[in-house]
N, C-alpha and C positions, 0 to 999 in steps of 0.2 A: 504494500499500499504506499503510494508515494507521498512525500511531504510537500510536494508542490502541485498546484493544480494547473493542468494543461489547458491553456485558453482555446486550443483548437479542438478539444474534445466536444462533441456536439451536445452532450447532456450535462446540465449543471447539477451538482449535488444538492439535495434538499437542505442539508446542514454540513458545513465544512468547519472543522476545528483544527487549529494549528497551534502547537506549543502550549496547550491549556494545562493549567495547574489548578488543583482544588485544595482548599484549606478549610480547617475547622478548628476552632479553639486555639488558633495560633500554630497548628500543626499542618504541614503540607503532607497530604497522603497520596497525591497523584501529581506527577511531574511531567510536563511537556508532552502531553498526549496530542497526537495528530490522527484525525479520523474523518473520513467522508462517508456520508450516508446518502445513497442514491435511491430514487424511487424503485420499489420492487426488490430491493436488497433487505432481507429480514435477518435480524441479528439476535443472538443470545449473548448477553453480557454477564459473565460469571465472575464472581470474587467472594472472598470471606467477609464475614460480619465487620463493619466499620471500615470498609475500604472505599466507600464513597459511591456505591452503585446508584442509590436514590439521588444523591447530590448531583451526580453526573446527568441523570435524566432531567433534573430541574435546570441544569445549566444548558442542556440541549434545547429545551423548550423556551429559553429566554427568561425563565422565572428568576434564576440567580445569575450573577456575574461570576466568571472564573476568577481565581486569585490573580491579582495584578502582576503583569510582567512587561517587559519592554517590547517583546515580539509576539505576544499571544494574539490570536485571531479567531473570532467566531463569526462566520457568515452564513446567512440564510438565502437560499436560492428559489424561494416559492414564487416570486413575482417575475421570473424570467431573467433576473440578474442577481448577482450576489450583493447582499445588503447587510451591513453590520448592525442595523437597528433591530432590537427585539420587537418593536412594533410591527415589523414585516412578517413576524411569525405568529402574531396574534390570531387565535382561532384555528390555527394549523395543527395543533396537537391536542389529543385527548390522553389523559392520565388515569390509570387504574392502579391503586395500591391497597394494602391491607387496611389502611385507615378508612378508606372510602367504604369498604365492605362492613367495617364495624360502626360506621357513622349512624345508621338507623337504630342500632342497639343503644349507642351512646345517648342519642336524643329521644329515645323511647318513642320512636315514630311508628305509625302503622301503614307505611307505604306499601302499596302493592308492587308487583313486579312491573306492571305498566307504568305506574307513577314514578318508579325508580329509573325506568328507561327514558321517559319523557324529560326527566330533570337534567339529562345530559345536554339538552339544547343550550342551556345557559350555564351549565356546570354549577348548579345550585342544589341545595337539599331538596327543595320543593320546586315544582313548576308554578310560576307566578302569573301565567296567563294560559288561555286555551290554545291548543295547537291550531295553526292554520291548516287548510286542506292540504297544502303541500307537505307540511311537516307530518300530519296524520298519515299521508300516503307513505312517506319515508318510514315512519315507525312501522306500519304494516309490512313493508317490504323487509325490513330488518328482522322482525319477528318471524317471518316466513323463511327468510334465508337461514336463520339460526335454529329453526324448528322449535320454538319455545311458546308456542300459542297456549299450551296447557299451564305455563307458569305465570302468565301475565296477570291473572285474577288472584294469585295467592299472595299472602303477606311475605314480603322479602325476607323478614327475620326468621320465618319458618321454613325457608328453603334449605336443602342440603348445600354443602360446600360447592359441589360441581354446578348445581343449579344456580347458585348465587353468581358464580363466575360467568355463566352464560348471560344473565341479566346485566351484569356489569359491562360485559363486551358489547352488548346491544346499546347500553347507555353510551358508551364511548363512541360508537358509530353515529349517534343521532346528530352531532354537529358536522358530519362529513369531514373528518380530519384527514390531513395528509399523512401524518404519523400517529400511531397508537403506542403509547408507553405503558408496558405492563410490568409492574414491579412485583416480583416473586409471586407471579400469577398461578404457577402450578403447585404452590405449597398446599398441603392438605388434601390433595387429589390422589386417588388411586391410579394405577397404570391405565385402566380402561377409561377413566375420566379424562386423564391427560390426553390420551389418544383421541378421544372425542372432541375435546376442546381445541386441540391442535388442528383437527380437521375443520372446525368452525373458523379458526384463524385463517386457514388457507382459503376458505370460502370468502371471508371478509376481505382478505388481501386481493383476491381475484375479482369479485363482484363489486366491492366498494372502492377498489383501488387505494387501499391503505397500506402504508409500510409499517411494519411491526418490529418493535424493539422490546425484548423480553429479558428481564434480569433474573438471576438466580444465584444462590450460593451452592447449589447441588451439582454434583458431577453425574448423577444417575437419573437425570431427567429422561424419561423414555420418549424423546422427540425424534423425528425423522431428520434426514440430513439435507433438507432444503434450506436450513438455517445457516447463516455465517456466524463466526465466532469471534467475540472480543474477550480475551481472557486476562483477568487481573493477575499480575505477578507479584512476587514478594518484594518488599523494600520500597524503592523509590519510583517505580514505573509500571507500565502496563505492557504486556506482550500482546500484540495485535496479530491474529491468525487470519489471514485473508482467505483461507481454505474453508471447508464446510465443518459444521459442528459435528463432533464425533461423540455421540452419547454413550454412556455406560448402561447396560440393561439393568432394570430393576430385578432384584431377586424375589421370588415368591415369598411371601410373609411367613408361611409355615414350612418352608424348606428346613429339613432336619427334625421335623415333628412327625409322629405317627398317630393315626386316627384311632380313637377309642369308641366303644359302643355306649359308654356311660360316663358321667363325671367321675372325678377321682373320689375314692373313698375318704372319709374323715380320718385325720391322723389318729394315732393311738390315744393321745390325749387331746381331744378336739376342743379348740378354742375358736368358735365362730366370730368373725369380726362383722360381717354384713350378709344379709339374706334378702333377696328380691324374688318374689314369686307373682305370677299372673301377668296381666296386661298393663301397659302404660300408654295413656292417651294424652295428647297435647292439643288444645284448642278444638276438641271434638274429633280429632284424627287419631286413630290407633297406630302408634309407631312400633311398639313392641307387642306382639300378639300372644306370645306364650313363653314365659321365662320361669325357670326354677334353678336358682343359682345361690350357693352359699360360698363365701370366701373364708377359709380358715387361716389362722396365724401360720406363717411360714410357707404357704402355698402361693407362689408368685405367678401372675397370669399375664398373658398378651391376648388382647381381643383384635380379631381381623374381620374383614368383610368389606364389601364395596361401599362407596359413598351412598348415603341414604338407607343403609341396612339397619341402622338404630344404635350404632356403637356409642355415640355421644349421649343419646337418651338413656342407655343402660348405665353408663358411668355416672350421669347426673342423678339417676334414681338411687345409685349406691350412695351418692353424697347427700341425698335428701331433697334435691331440687324438685323432683317429680314423684308423684304417689303412684304406687302399683295397686292393682285391684286385689291382690292376695297379700300374703305375708310380707312384711317389710320391717326388719328390725336390725339392731346393731349390738354387737358384743354379747350376743346370746340372750338378751333380755328384752322383752317387749315393752319394758318401762323406760327404756333410754329414749329420750326425745332427740329430735333432729339437732337441736342446738347443743345438747350434751355430746352427741356423737361427733359433731364437727370439730370439737375441741381436740379430738384425737385423730382427725383425718386431715392429711394435706391434699390439696386438690388444684388441678390446673386444667383449663380447656381454653381453646384459642379465643373465644369471644370475651374472655375476662378482660382483655385490653380495653374494651369499650366502657367497662364499669367504673374506671377510676378516674378521678378528676385530674386534669392535666397539670394543675398547680402543685400537686403532691411531690415531695422529694422522693428520690429512690429509696432512701432509709425508711421513710414512712410507709412506702409500699410493702417493703419486707416485714416491717414490724406489725403491719396489720394481720399478718399470718398467724400471729400468736393467738388472736382472738376472733379469727374468721370474720373480719369487718372489711368494709370497702373504705380503706383509709384508717388511720389511727385514731382511737376514740378516747384514749386515756394516756396519761404520762407513762413512758416505758420504764420498766425496772432496770437496774444496772445489768442484771443477768440478760435481759431481752436485748439491751444495747450490745453487750459483748457477743451474743450469739448472732446478732444481725451482721456485725463486722466480720465475724468469722466465717459465715456462709458466704458473704460477698467476696471475701478474700479467696475462699476455696473455688468460687465460680469465675474468679478473674474479673469481678465487676465492682471492686472497692471504689473506683473513680466515679461510679454512677450514684453513689449514696447521697451526694449533695446536689445532684442535677434534678431539674424538674422533669416529671414524667412526660409532659407534652413536648419537650425539646429533644427527646431521644429517638432514635431509629426504631423501627418495628423489632429488629432482632434484639436491641438493648432492652426494650421493654419486656420482651419475652423472657430474657434472662432474669430480670427483676421479679417477674411473676413466678418463675420457677424457684427462685430463691425463697419467695414467700411461702411456697408450698412445702419446702424442705426445712424451713428455719426452726420449727418446733420438733423436729425428728419425730413425726407422727407414727401412731400405731399402724395406720393404713395410708398408703400414698396412691392416689388415683390420678392418672396422667392421661390426657387426651392429646395425641399428636404432639408430644412435648418438645421434640427436637426439630420439627419443621421450622424453618427460619434461622436455624443455627448452623455455623460452619463445622467442619470436622473437629477442630481443636475445641471448640465450645461444647460440642456433643460429648466429647471425651471427658471433659472436666465434670460436666453434669452427671454422666453415668458413673463415674468414679465415686462422686459424693453419694448418689443413690445406693450403689453397692455397699459403700461404707455404712450407711444407715441400715440397709437390709441385714448386714452381718450382726448388727446390734438390736435387731428385733422388729424392724419396719417390714410390713408385708406390702408388696408392689403389685399394682394393676395398671397396665399400660395399653392404650390402643394405638396402632400404627399401621400405615400402608407399606413401610419399607422394612425389609428383612434386616438391613444393616442397623436399624434403629431399635432392635430388640436384643437386649443383652443375653448373652449365652447362659446366664444363671437363671433366667426365667424358664421354668420347667413346663407349665401348663398353657394350653391354648383353647380358645373358644372362638368358633367361626359363626358369625351372624349373617344370615341371609333373609331378606324380606321381613325383618322383625322377629325372626325365630332363631333359636340355636340350631344350626345345621350340623355342626360337628364339634365333638370334644377331642382334644389332642394332647399328647405328651411328648416332650422332647426325647429323641432317641439318645440312648446312652452310648 
């Protein structure tokens, strides 16, 4: 990829970056990047947490200025000539990131899928005017193109992860962008859903003439090779690979497990921690149709199944967020209340990001885990302060303790919420896709701490789509399909 633009080349790049640097908090983490983006060239930008992927997208779109330098250059070619003004890029980009998906939860809105799509016209939370006939026609075309007619009448917050991504892609297409920026768009999706979403991206690129840039920290995204690759290197720069993206295949979640005909028998000295029986319904819709599951102390579990199979609902029922139609108790006693149980349960699920006020410090986020609150409600004890600093140090996030939640990246906020789940060394640790959004080094620090707590008496239940995110010391597996327990599994010796 050349550092100089050939004036005789017939096609202008949509965006041309020359010698661009990025900085945050006085630290330069990207130096002298040169990158041309042409219409029809679709890119995967990969790099570890904190390397500036989201910041780079904001610089591309003209929202942020790059770090000042004597020879940096950012030019936009949308108007038929290269222009340095960000005003020439106005309206040319659509951005979809994790914060946008969580926004309806944060604002407690009841937006339908249709309303969420329409709000993309002005990139607002709500649509403040009726659609014109032309805009309504475009919306119908997008819904038909993406095959999401059945989703538009449902509440956005009640959709599965894969369904939400389809709605957000439709939203991004509403203002007819030249470039769609998708930040960690495949996180939380199983392989089948990633393949389906990628097909929709290809349709959008072809039918709507949009160029797509997708960021990820993962090396095992099951994408095809029609993408080009921009790879974040170590240290001071970026390695630009002008060739095709070379994905690593996902491993099947239960590789190394053997199917069983029945759940595991209770231990010799059974100490039940949580039991869920019967069906679980949300908003009049039955999500879990028939469940009969007891978790015993020392039996560590992984839950698998496709998007929409009920994994999150089952985990939240264990935590007490949802009520089952049958038996539901904790620690072997039907007198234990949800509030009492939660004092001994550590819990994480992806949509927790939306629950916490942006002005809270990282320290207060972690401290709230001692009392299972949204934010800190009382003065912390010296012991709680000590344990908060200790868990932050173990996870490599001590520098986040004084920072505001709202100014952090999505990966950084996830690390704080995982620290919150771990800080009290709970009897039961319930984790829903905990390491999506984390790079390899951060995942290793997290699982090392979980194993340390497991060896000291914590029982672990984790849902994931990726085999590499399931530690080898997890022995038991449960496969959900269509709201039912399809298979019981045990790791092969």
